N, C-alpha and C positions, 0 to 999 in steps of 0.2 A: 557477425557475432557481436552481441552486446556484452561488454565487460562491466562487472559490478565490483564495488568495494563496500565495506561496512563502516557506517558512521555511528558513533555513540552520542546519544543526547546527553548533554551535560548534567551532572548530578545535581547542580544548583537549580535546574529547571523544576518548576512546581507542577508540571504536567505529568500524566500517567506514564509518558514515554521516558521519563528521566532515568538515565543509567542503562537504557536498552540499546541494542544494536539494530540498525536499519540498513537495508541494502540501498545503495544509490548507484546511478549510472556514471561510469567514468567516460566522459565524452572525449573522443579522439581529436576532433577538429570541427570548426564551423565552416560549412560549405556555402559559398556565396553564389549568386546567379552565374558569375563567370566560371566558377568551379563546376557548377552543374552543367553548364554548356560544354565545357571541356570534357566532362565525363560522358555526356550524351553523344558527343561527336566521335568518341572512341567506340561506340556501339554500332559500327558499320552503317551509320546513317548517311543519306545522300546529301544532308545539309552540312555546311561548314560550321565551325565553332562560332564564327562571327554572326552568321545568320541565326543560329539558335539563341545566342546571347540577346540579339535584338528582339526576337520573338518573346523571350521570357521577360525582358524588361517591359515591353508593351503589355504583356499579360498581367504583370503585377500592377501596373498603373490602372488597367481596366478593372481589376478586382477591387482596388481601392475606390475607384470612381463609383462602381455599382453598390458597394457596401455603404458608402456615404450618401447614396441616393435612397437608402432604406431597403435595398434588395438583399436577398441571400444569394450567394454564389456557391453552387455545388460542383465540386470537381470529383467526378466519379471515382470511387475506390480510394479516395484520399480524405477530403474533409469538406464540410459545409462552413463557409465563412459568412459571418454576419456581425452587425454592430449590436451591442447591448449596453444598457446603462445601469449605473448604481444610483438609486434614487435617494433623495433626502426624505426624512420622515416628516411630512407636513401634517399639521393638526387640522387644517381647514383649507378650503379652496379660496375663501375670501375672509380677511380679517378686518372687520369694520373699525376696530380701534386704530389700526395703522393705515387703513384704506389701501391694503395691498392684496393682490390676487396671486394665485399660483402661476408661475411663469415657466414656459417651456425653454428654460435656459440652464446653463451649467454654472454652478457656484455653490457657496456654502451659506447655510442659514445663519443670520445674525443671532447673537445671544438673546434668548427669550422670544425670538420671532416665531410666529405660528404658521407663516406661509412665506413663499418666496421662490427662489430657483428650485425647480422640481428635480433636477439632476445634479448629483455630486460629481460624477465622472462618467466617461464613456469608454468602452473597451471593445476590442476585437475578439470575437468568440470563434474558435475553431473547433468544430464538432466532427469527430471521425465518422466515416461512412463507408458502406460497401465492404471491400476487402481490407479496409484499414481500421475496422472497429476493434475494440479491445479483445473480443472473443476470437477474432481472426488473428490478431497479433499474437495471442497466447499460443495459437497453433503453430505459427511460423517462426516465432522468435527463438533464437538459440542463445543461451546465456552461459557465461563463464566468469570466474573470478579474475581479477587482475593478478599479475605475478606477485605483487606485493602482498595482496590479501591471501593468496595461496600460502605464502611463506608464513604469514601471521597465524593462519589457521593451523598449519603444521606445527608451529612452535607452541600454540596453546594446547594442542593434542599431546605433544611430547611432554609438556610440563605436567599435564593432568595424569597421563599414564605412567610417567616416571614417578610421581608421588604415590600412586596406587601400588606400584611395584615395590617401592621402598617400604610401604606399610606392610605389604605381604611378607617381605623378607624379615622385617622386624618381628612379626608374629611368629614366623617359623623359628627364628632364633630363640624367642622366649620359650616356645614349646620344647625345643631341644634341651634348653637349660633346665627346665623343670623336670624333664624326664630322666636326666642323669642323676647320679648320686646313689643313695641307699635304695634298697628295694622299696621301702615305704614311700620314699620321695618319688620313685619312678611310677609307682601305682597311682599316687595322687596326681602326678602330672598327666598320666594317661586319662584318668577320670575327668580331670579338668578339661583336657583337650576334647574328649568325647562329648562332654557337656556343651562346650562351645560349639562343636560341630553340629550337634543335634539342634541347638538353638538356632544356628544359622540356616539349617535345612528345613525348619518349620515352614508351613505354607505362608508365603508372602504374597500380597496382592500384586498382580501383574499390571504395570502401567504402560500406556501407549501414547506416543507423541501425537498431538493435534496441531497440524500446520494450518494457519489462518491467513488467507490471501484476500485482500480487499481492493476494490476499485470503485470509481465513480466519485462524484463531487459532494456526496452526502456524508453522513457519519454513521458509525456502527459500534456497538459494544457487544462483547461475548463474555458471559459470566457463568460461573458454577457456584451454586449456593450463595449468590450475591457477591462473589469475589470475581474481579475482572481476570480474564484469561488473555494470554498473549501467545503468539505463534511459537510452537515448540513446547507448550505446557504438556505435562504428562498426566493423563487421566486414566481412571479405571474403567473397565467395560461397564456399560449401562449407566455411567454418570449422566445426569440430566443437564444438558447444556442449554442455556437460554441465549437468544439473539434479540437485540433491539436495534432497529435501523431507522434513522431519520433521513429520508432521501432529499435530494435537491428538489426545489419547487417544480411541480408538474411532472415528476418522474416516478417510476415504479421500480422498487428494488427487487433483487432475486437472491436466493441463497441455495447452495447445494452442499451435500456432504458426500464425498467420494463419487461425485457425478450425479447423485440422486437429489431431486428438488426437495426443499424443505418448505412446508406450507407456512405462509406468513399471514398474519391477521392485522388489519389496519384499524387504528383507533386514534382519531384526532391527528392524523398525519404521521403517526409513529407505527411502524410495522414490527410485530414481534412473532417469534417462532421458537421451537425447541426441538431437540433430537437427543436420542440416547447414544452415548459414545460407543462406536463399534469396537469389537474385540480385536482391533488391529490399529496400526499407525494410520491416521486418516487425515484428509485434507478438506477443510471448510473454505468454500469460495463465496465471498459476499460481493455483490455489485450493488452499491448504494444508489444507483440511478441509471435507468435505461430509458432513453428518450423514445418518443413515438416514431421517430424517423428510422428506427432500427439500429441506430448507432448508440454510442455511449454519451454520457453527459459531457458537454463541451468543456474545454479548458480555456480559461481567460488568458489572453496574451497581452499583458500590460506592457506598455513602453513608457519608461520613466522620462 
């Protein structure tokens, strides 16, 4: 079970996410190689905890060795490990003025330099594969709120419904007061109440919640009439929703509404599409990058 909590982006942030709540994972503990060996040994294996620990330590060393040799290491149904680099933006391969060439080294370009170290930093990339891709994880993962978040949600609901109840009682009291007194006053109170009731019962547009779930290492925007939408926005049936996706380099995005694919059109690396809001609460799922390996876009694992 993966437990979640809600984190609010600070109001002072200038991003579109300012003031909004986002789900985050509440991690229980960090499992070391020794912890994993102990866990595996409890699964009725013929190997001792010490033997498993030694094998795992050697396995980690060999993965590191192969990655640093420029190989990718694929662990079936887990991840593909490989090295990737973040490059400097070189203006030229050779700068005659400084007599410098582009070098296959790690470093920063000097101020005003047109060429030099080609690489800013190097990272380990872990790309999910097989039964561990995002699509597979979405099928198998079970989510819940932490106890603290459950309490916070319950308190928010109680505060909101309590306020609505108070408003309703206030309206009832006003109506009762207007209805009492002389016959004329009673008649006016009744007419006023009927008028308010009729006004409240007039046809009102029905709105439906649109849940937006995104994954991948690219970026995406969802808009209605040029206004950005967020998960939980209430829309009317047949509202024309537009999607714009900029995927990670070399990857292809996908989008579905209630499980049905949305056709995306590519133009200069940006994929766009649209759909009419269904007459029901709906879920829009956007994957901003699906790799050719069949897995999702990798996650960089930086070590400071």
